[in-house]
N, CA, C and O atoms as CSV, one atom per row, in Angstrom:
chain,resi,resn,atom,element,x,y,z
A,1,MET,N,N,77.705,99.630,120.074
A,1,MET,CA,C,78.940,98.870,120.028
A,1,MET,C,C,79.165,98.240,121.407
A,1,MET,O,O,79.167,98.931,122.425
A,2,LYS,N,N,79.350,96.939,121.420
A,2,LYS,CA,C,79.593,96.211,122.665
A,2,LYS,C,C,81.026,95.692,122.678
A,2,LYS,O,O,81.489,95.079,121.716
A,3,MET,N,N,81.718,95.947,123.784
A,3,MET,CA,C,83.098,95.498,123.950
A,3,MET,C,C,83.200,94.634,125.193
A,3,MET,O,O,82.486,94.843,126.174
A,4,SER,N,N,84.097,93.663,125.137
A,4,SER,CA,C,84.369,92.852,126.311
A,4,SER,C,C,85.852,92.530,126.377
A,4,SER,O,O,86.565,92.568,125.374
A,5,TRP,N,N,86.285,92.218,127.561
A,5,TRP,CA,C,87.660,91.828,127.813
A,5,TRP,C,C,87.633,90.492,128.521
A,5,TRP,O,O,86.770,90.247,129.365
A,6,ILE,N,N,88.584,89.616,128.178
A,6,ILE,CA,C,88.684,88.303,128.821
A,6,ILE,C,C,90.100,88.143,129.351
A,6,ILE,O,O,91.079,88.390,128.647
A,7,LYS,N,N,90.186,87.723,130.618
A,7,LYS,CA,C,91.499,87.486,131.207
A,7,LYS,C,C,91.423,86.300,132.157
A,7,LYS,O,O,90.339,85.850,132.527
A,8,TYR,N,N,92.573,85.812,132.539
A,8,TYR,CA,C,92.679,84.715,133.497
A,8,TYR,C,C,92.336,85.259,134.882
A,8,TYR,O,O,92.753,86.363,135.232
A,9,ALA,N,N,91.596,84.509,135.659
A,9,ALA,CA,C,91.136,84.964,136.976
A,9,ALA,C,C,92.293,85.323,137.909
A,9,ALA,O,O,92.142,86.198,138.762
A,10,LYS,N,N,93.421,84.674,137.765
A,10,LYS,CA,C,94.574,84.948,138.630
A,10,LYS,C,C,95.416,86.131,138.146
A,10,LYS,O,O,96.403,86.494,138.786
A,11,ASP,N,N,95.037,86.716,137.043
A,11,ASP,CA,C,95.756,87.867,136.473
A,11,ASP,C,C,95.200,89.146,137.105
A,11,ASP,O,O,94.090,89.572,136.788
A,12,ASP,N,N,95.974,89.744,137.992
A,12,ASP,CA,C,95.531,90.960,138.680
A,12,ASP,C,C,95.981,92.242,137.982
A,12,ASP,O,O,95.615,93.337,138.409
A,13,GLU,N,N,96.760,92.120,136.931
A,13,GLU,CA,C,97.332,93.298,136.281
A,13,GLU,C,C,96.596,93.751,135.016
A,13,GLU,O,O,96.501,94.949,134.750
A,14,SER,N,N,96.090,92.823,134.257
A,14,SER,CA,C,95.499,93.150,132.954
A,14,SER,C,C,94.109,93.764,133.083
A,14,SER,O,O,93.320,93.387,133.949
A,15,PHE,N,N,93.834,94.712,132.205
A,15,PHE,CA,C,92.503,95.317,132.041
A,15,PHE,C,C,91.950,95.944,133.326
A,15,PHE,O,O,90.746,95.887,133.574
A,16,LYS,N,N,92.816,96.533,134.132
A,16,LYS,CA,C,92.365,97.184,135.363
A,16,LYS,C,C,91.474,98.390,135.081
A,16,LYS,O,O,90.457,98.583,135.746
A,17,VAL,N,N,91.854,99.196,134.102
A,17,VAL,CA,C,91.089,100.410,133.807
A,17,VAL,C,C,89.676,100.088,133.322
A,17,VAL,O,O,88.717,100.630,133.873
A,18,PRO,N,N,89.506,99.222,132.308
A,18,PRO,CA,C,88.132,98.906,131.895
A,18,PRO,C,C,87.303,98.308,133.032
A,18,PRO,O,O,86.107,98.578,133.146
A,19,GLU,N,N,87.947,97.497,133.869
A,19,GLU,CA,C,87.235,96.874,134.975
A,19,GLU,C,C,86.766,97.935,135.983
A,19,GLU,O,O,85.635,97.879,136.465
A,20,ARG,N,N,87.624,98.880,136.291
A,20,ARG,CA,C,87.269,99.947,137.234
A,20,ARG,C,C,86.197,100.874,136.680
A,20,ARG,O,O,85.421,101.462,137.433
A,21,LEU,N,N,86.160,101.000,135.364
A,21,LEU,CA,C,85.153,101.849,134.729
A,21,LEU,C,C,83.818,101.130,134.544
A,21,LEU,O,O,82.850,101.726,134.070
A,22,GLY,N,N,83.766,99.859,134.914
A,22,GLY,CA,C,82.513,99.120,134.859
A,22,GLY,C,C,82.231,98.410,133.546
A,22,GLY,O,O,81.106,97.971,133.311
A,23,PHE,N,N,83.229,98.292,132.692
A,23,PHE,CA,C,83.049,97.574,131.437
A,23,PHE,C,C,83.005,96.064,131.692
A,23,PHE,O,O,83.325,95.604,132.788
A,24,ASP,N,N,82.614,95.313,130.690
A,24,ASP,CA,C,82.493,93.859,130.797
A,24,ASP,C,C,83.864,93.196,130.721
A,24,ASP,O,O,84.393,92.955,129.635
A,25,VAL,N,N,84.428,92.907,131.884
A,25,VAL,CA,C,85.699,92.189,131.968
A,25,VAL,C,C,85.389,90.831,132.584
A,25,VAL,O,O,84.958,90.736,133.732
A,26,PHE,N,N,85.618,89.786,131.799
A,26,PHE,CA,C,85.316,88.432,132.235
A,26,PHE,C,C,86.603,87.743,132.666
A,26,PHE,O,O,87.616,87.788,131.968
A,27,LYS,N,N,86.542,87.109,133.823
A,27,LYS,CA,C,87.696,86.397,134.373
A,27,LYS,C,C,87.427,84.898,134.283
A,27,LYS,O,O,86.434,84.397,134.811
A,28,LEU,N,N,88.317,84.204,133.615
A,28,LEU,CA,C,88.163,82.754,133.464
A,28,LEU,C,C,88.974,82.014,134.514
A,28,LEU,O,O,90.188,82.195,134.618
A,29,ALA,N,N,88.304,81.190,135.281
A,29,ALA,CA,C,88.987,80.364,136.277
A,29,ALA,C,C,89.803,79.275,135.587
A,29,ALA,O,O,90.867,78.886,136.070
A,30,GLU,N,N,89.299,78.790,134.460
A,30,GLU,CA,C,89.978,77.753,133.679
A,30,GLU,C,C,90.273,78.305,132.278
A,30,GLU,O,O,89.342,78.533,131.505
A,31,PRO,N,N,91.534,78.520,131.944
A,31,PRO,CA,C,91.864,79.051,130.615
A,31,PRO,C,C,91.348,78.189,129.466
A,31,PRO,O,O,91.154,78.685,128.357
A,32,GLU,N,N,91.127,76.905,129.725
A,32,GLU,CA,C,90.619,76.007,128.692
A,32,GLU,C,C,89.190,76.363,128.273
A,32,GLU,O,O,88.700,75.854,127.266
A,33,ASP,N,N,88.525,77.225,129.028
A,33,ASP,CA,C,87.165,77.660,128.703
A,33,ASP,C,C,87.132,78.860,127.761
A,33,ASP,O,O,86.068,79.430,127.520
A,34,THR,N,N,88.274,79.239,127.236
A,34,THR,CA,C,88.375,80.429,126.387
A,34,THR,C,C,87.464,80.343,125.169
A,34,THR,O,O,86.714,81.280,124.896
A,35,ASP,N,N,87.516,79.238,124.435
A,35,ASP,CA,C,86.689,79.115,123.228
A,35,ASP,C,C,85.197,79.189,123.548
A,35,ASP,O,O,84.431,79.810,122.811
A,36,ALA,N,N,84.789,78.561,124.638
A,36,ALA,CA,C,83.369,78.596,125.023
A,36,ALA,C,C,82.943,80.017,125.375
A,36,ALA,O,O,81.835,80.433,125.036
A,37,LYS,N,N,83.814,80.767,126.055
A,37,LYS,CA,C,83.473,82.143,126.422
A,37,LYS,C,C,83.408,83.033,125.184
A,37,LYS,O,O,82.521,83.880,125.079
A,38,ILE,N,N,84.330,82.853,124.255
A,38,ILE,CA,C,84.292,83.625,123.010
A,38,ILE,C,C,82.997,83.337,122.270
A,38,ILE,O,O,82.331,84.262,121.806
A,39,GLU,N,N,82.636,82.079,122.156
A,39,GLU,CA,C,81.400,81.700,121.468
A,39,GLU,C,C,80.186,82.332,122.145
A,39,GLU,O,O,79.282,82.817,121.465
A,40,GLU,N,N,80.159,82.332,123.453
A,40,GLU,CA,C,79.063,82.947,124.202
A,40,GLU,C,C,78.966,84.445,123.903
A,40,GLU,O,O,77.871,84.969,123.692
A,41,LEU,N,N,80.100,85.126,123.883
A,41,LEU,CA,C,80.108,86.568,123.620
A,41,LEU,C,C,79.720,86.891,122.179
A,41,LEU,O,O,79.066,87.902,121.920
A,42,VAL,N,N,80.118,86.044,121.257
A,42,VAL,CA,C,79.715,86.229,119.857
A,42,VAL,C,C,78.200,86.077,119.735
A,42,VAL,O,O,77.549,86.852,119.035
A,43,GLN,N,N,77.645,85.082,120.412
A,43,GLN,CA,C,76.190,84.876,120.392
A,43,GLN,C,C,75.446,86.058,121.006
A,43,GLN,O,O,74.323,86.367,120.606
A,44,LYS,N,N,76.075,86.718,121.978
A,44,LYS,CA,C,75.470,87.898,122.611
A,44,LYS,C,C,75.752,89.182,121.821
A,44,LYS,O,O,75.447,90.286,122.274
A,45,ARG,N,N,76.336,89.015,120.644
A,45,ARG,CA,C,76.586,90.096,119.685
A,45,ARG,C,C,77.561,91.171,120.173
A,45,ARG,O,O,77.346,92.364,119.957
A,46,TYR,N,N,78.619,90.736,120.823
A,46,TYR,CA,C,79.693,91.667,121.155
A,46,TYR,C,C,80.453,91.976,119.872
A,46,TYR,O,O,80.742,91.076,119.084
A,47,ASP,N,N,80.777,93.252,119.662
A,47,ASP,CA,C,81.490,93.664,118.456
A,47,ASP,C,C,83.000,93.475,118.585
A,47,ASP,O,O,83.679,93.127,117.619
A,48,PHE,N,N,83.512,93.711,119.790
A,48,PHE,CA,C,84.944,93.597,120.045
A,48,PHE,C,C,85.166,92.724,121.268
A,48,PHE,O,O,84.548,92.924,122.314
A,49,ILE,N,N,86.056,91.755,121.118
A,49,ILE,CA,C,86.440,90.887,122.223
A,49,ILE,C,C,87.952,90.986,122.339
A,49,ILE,O,O,88.683,90.650,121.408
A,50,ILE,N,N,88.406,91.448,123.484
A,50,ILE,CA,C,89.836,91.651,123.704
A,50,ILE,C,C,90.309,90.621,124.718
A,50,ILE,O,O,89.732,90.488,125.797
A,51,LEU,N,N,91.362,89.893,124.365
A,51,LEU,CA,C,91.900,88.822,125.199
A,51,LEU,C,C,93.327,89.126,125.600
A,51,LEU,O,O,94.066,89.762,124.849
A,52,THR,N,N,93.719,88.676,126.779
A,52,THR,CA,C,95.139,88.722,127.101
A,52,THR,C,C,95.840,87.667,126.254
A,52,THR,O,O,95.219,86.686,125.844
A,53,ASP,N,N,97.119,87.860,125.993
A,53,ASP,CA,C,97.843,86.869,125.208
A,53,ASP,C,C,97.925,85.542,125.954
A,53,ASP,O,O,98.012,84.484,125.330
A,54,GLN,N,N,97.897,85.592,127.270
A,54,GLN,CA,C,97.917,84.367,128.083
A,54,GLN,C,C,96.674,83.521,127.811
A,54,GLN,O,O,96.785,82.308,127.635
A,55,ILE,N,N,95.510,84.132,127.775
A,55,ILE,CA,C,94.253,83.428,127.514
A,55,ILE,C,C,94.149,83.029,126.044
A,55,ILE,O,O,93.652,81.947,125.732
A,56,ALA,N,N,94.605,83.880,125.152
A,56,ALA,CA,C,94.516,83.601,123.716
A,56,ALA,C,C,95.256,82.323,123.341
A,56,ALA,O,O,94.870,81.634,122.396
A,57,GLY,N,N,96.300,82.009,124.064
A,57,GLY,CA,C,97.066,80.794,123.797
A,57,GLY,C,C,96.264,79.516,124.004
A,57,GLY,O,O,96.658,78.454,123.521
A,58,PHE,N,N,95.156,79.604,124.707
A,58,PHE,CA,C,94.315,78.442,124.959
A,58,PHE,C,C,93.173,78.306,123.955
A,58,PHE,O,O,92.385,77.364,124.040
A,59,SER,N,N,93.077,79.226,123.017
A,59,SER,CA,C,91.985,79.175,122.042
A,59,SER,C,C,92.456,78.599,120.722
A,59,SER,O,O,93.490,78.991,120.182
A,60,GLU,N,N,91.679,77.665,120.219
A,60,GLU,CA,C,91.961,77.104,118.898
A,60,GLU,C,C,91.117,77.777,117.830
A,60,GLU,O,O,91.445,77.699,116.646
A,61,ASP,N,N,90.036,78.436,118.227
A,61,ASP,CA,C,89.086,78.994,117.277
A,61,ASP,C,C,89.373,80.427,116.835
A,61,ASP,O,O,88.813,80.877,115.835
A,62,ILE,N,N,90.214,81.142,117.537
A,62,ILE,CA,C,90.386,82.563,117.237
A,62,ILE,C,C,90.740,82.780,115.766
A,62,ILE,O,O,90.024,83.486,115.056
A,63,ILE,N,N,91.805,82.196,115.318
A,63,ILE,CA,C,92.255,82.420,113.943
A,63,ILE,C,C,91.370,81.697,112.950
A,63,ILE,O,O,90.926,82.290,111.967
A,64,LYS,N,N,91.109,80.424,113.195
A,64,LYS,CA,C,90.361,79.616,112.234
A,64,LYS,C,C,88.938,80.108,112.017
A,64,LYS,O,O,88.494,80.239,110.877
A,65,LYS,N,N,88.233,80.376,113.083
A,65,LYS,CA,C,86.807,80.635,112.977
A,65,LYS,C,C,86.442,82.102,112.792
A,65,LYS,O,O,85.499,82.418,112.067
A,66,TYR,N,N,87.177,82.999,113.437
A,66,TYR,CA,C,86.751,84.394,113.468
A,66,TYR,C,C,87.633,85.347,112.672
A,66,TYR,O,O,87.381,86.552,112.668
A,67,ASN,N,N,88.647,84.841,112.007
A,67,ASN,CA,C,89.562,85.703,111.264
A,67,ASN,C,C,88.850,86.519,110.186
A,67,ASN,O,O,89.168,87.693,109.998
A,68,ASN,N,N,87.909,85.931,109.490
A,68,ASN,CA,C,87.208,86.625,108.404
A,68,ASN,C,C,85.776,87.016,108.759
A,68,ASN,O,O,85.002,87.392,107.879
A,69,ASP,N,N,85.422,86.931,110.021
A,69,ASP,CA,C,84.072,87.280,110.464
A,69,ASP,C,C,83.958,88.794,110.602
A,69,ASP,O,O,84.672,89.401,111.400
A,70,ARG,N,N,83.080,89.396,109.843
A,70,ARG,CA,C,82.920,90.850,109.864
A,70,ARG,C,C,82.041,91.327,111.014
A,70,ARG,O,O,81.938,92.531,111.250
A,71,ASN,N,N,81.408,90.407,111.728
A,71,ASN,CA,C,80.520,90.784,112.819
A,71,ASN,C,C,81.235,90.950,114.153
A,71,ASN,O,O,80.689,91.555,115.075
A,72,VAL,N,N,82.442,90.423,114.265
A,72,VAL,CA,C,83.179,90.500,115.526
A,72,VAL,C,C,84.667,90.693,115.237
A,72,VAL,O,O,85.214,90.114,114.298
A,73,SER,N,N,85.302,91.515,116.060
A,73,SER,CA,C,86.750,91.698,115.979
A,73,SER,C,C,87.356,91.164,117.261
A,73,SER,O,O,86.992,91.587,118.358
A,74,ILE,N,N,88.273,90.243,117.114
A,74,ILE,CA,C,88.941,89.675,118.280
A,74,ILE,C,C,90.369,90.209,118.297
A,74,ILE,O,O,91.121,90.068,117.333
A,75,ILE,N,N,90.715,90.821,119.417
A,75,ILE,CA,C,92.001,91.492,119.561
A,75,ILE,C,C,92.768,90.814,120.679
A,75,ILE,O,O,92.230,90.569,121.759
A,76,ILE,N,N,94.027,90.513,120.411
A,76,ILE,CA,C,94.889,89.910,121.426
A,76,ILE,C,C,95.787,91.011,121.970
A,76,ILE,O,O,96.587,91.592,121.236
A,77,ALA,N,N,95.650,91.293,123.269
A,77,ALA,CA,C,96.455,92.314,123.916
A,77,ALA,C,C,97.764,91.679,124.397
A,77,ALA,O,O,97.758,90.686,125.124
A,78,ARG,N,N,98.841,92.253,123.992
A,78,ARG,CA,C,100.147,91.708,124.374
A,78,ARG,C,C,100.529,92.146,125.778
A,78,ARG,O,O,100.158,93.222,126.246
A,79,ASN,N,N,101.274,91.282,126.422
A,79,ASN,CA,C,101.784,91.581,127.748
A,79,ASN,C,C,102.855,92.658,127.625
A,79,ASN,O,O,103.617,92.648,126.658
A,80,LYS,N,N,102.932,93.574,128.565
A,80,LYS,CA,C,103.886,94.673,128.495
A,80,LYS,C,C,105.305,94.262,128.820
A,80,LYS,O,O,106.236,95.029,128.575
A,81,GLU,N,N,105.492,93.087,129.358
A,81,GLU,CA,C,106.849,92.639,129.749
A,81,GLU,C,C,107.714,92.391,128.563
A,81,GLU,O,O,108.875,92.012,128.715
């Protein structure tokens, strides 16, 4: 099982624990690159892709393309505020 996390590069609060434990936490300098990063991770056969809600807002493909895909689960992590 492969898991990844995606967050905005300027976000210093999200996904600190997975990052410290050495998991795959990807930081996007440009939030508009969200769909391309998701596609890349799907091609690399990640089973779970977890996004901050801030980054998820920049993706058009999450619901349309991957909602019924049984090979990948995309999870949007809500901000605690």
